[in-house]
C-alpha distance (Angstrom), angle and dihedral (degrees) to the residues before:
residue distance angle dihedral
M1 . . .
L2 3.85 . .
I3 3.72 117.2 .
P4 3.81 113.1 -141.1
L5 3.80 113.1 -113.7
N6 3.76 119.7 -122.4
E7 3.77 124.1 -130.4
K8 3.84 93.9 -98.8
Q9 3.86 89.6 56.7
K10 3.83 91.0 46.5
R11 3.85 90.5 52.3
F12 3.85 90.2 48.8
I13 3.79 89.5 53.7
Q14 3.84 91.5 48.0
K15 3.82 89.6 48.6
K16 3.84 91.6 51.7
L17 3.80 92.6 47.7
K18 3.81 90.5 51.5
E19 3.77 89.0 49.5
A20 3.83 89.2 50.8
V21 3.69 90.3 54.2
L22 3.82 90.3 55.5
L23 3.69 92.3 47.2
A24 3.81 92.9 48.8
G25 3.72 90.5 48.2
S26 3.90 98.3 -120.6
Q27 3.69 144.4 7.7
V28 3.77 90.3 -99.2
A29 3.76 92.4 54.5
L30 3.82 92.2 47.9
S31 3.77 92.8 48.9
R32 3.82 88.6 53.1
I33 3.85 91.6 48.8
L34 3.86 89.8 50.3
H35 3.85 92.7 43.0
I36 3.84 91.4 -127.1
T37 3.81 132.9 116.8
E38 3.74 122.4 -93.4
A39 3.84 88.5 -115.3
S40 3.79 90.8 55.7
L41 3.79 89.7 49.2
S42 3.83 90.1 50.7
Q43 3.78 88.1 51.7
L44 3.79 90.5 52.9
L45 3.74 92.7 46.5
N46 3.77 91.0 52.2
N47 3.82 92.5 50.3
R48 3.78 93.4 -116.3
F49 3.91 89.1 126.7
L50 3.76 135.0 15.9
P51 3.80 120.1 -121.3
S52 3.85 113.6 -95.7
A53 3.79 121.6 -119.7
R54 3.78 87.7 -101.8
I55 3.74 92.2 55.8
C56 3.74 91.9 47.3
V57 3.86 89.6 52.8
L58 3.81 91.1 50.5
L59 3.87 91.1 48.4
E60 3.68 90.4 50.9
A61 3.83 94.3 47.8
K62 3.80 92.9 47.1
F63 3.70 105.7 35.1
G64 3.73 106.3 14.8
F65 3.74 96.7 -115.0
K66 3.85 110.2 152.8
K67 3.74 111.5 -112.0
E68 3.80 89.1 -151.1
Q69 3.85 90.3 58.6
M70 3.82 93.5 44.5
R71 3.82 93.9 50.6
P72 3.88 112.4 11.8
D73 3.79 87.5 164.9
I74 3.80 91.1 65.6
F75 3.82 102.6 27.6
L76 3.77 102.9 45.5
I77 3.78 116.6 -147.7
D78 3.85 113.1 -142.5
């Protein structure tokens, strides 16, 4: 069962996504890394949607962001 994220957790995700844009060099570059459209990335950056498990795994592999911190509702921390 998924646990809803609170506003603090959503702001953390948004902060990490913005950091990933800087590390990738641009929104276009990050959208290519994540294999999503620029429009989808924009929706993620504006907190309209939460990143999927696949996106969290890609962010962890590319930038070292812990998937458990990005989506604790999916990747449970013991």
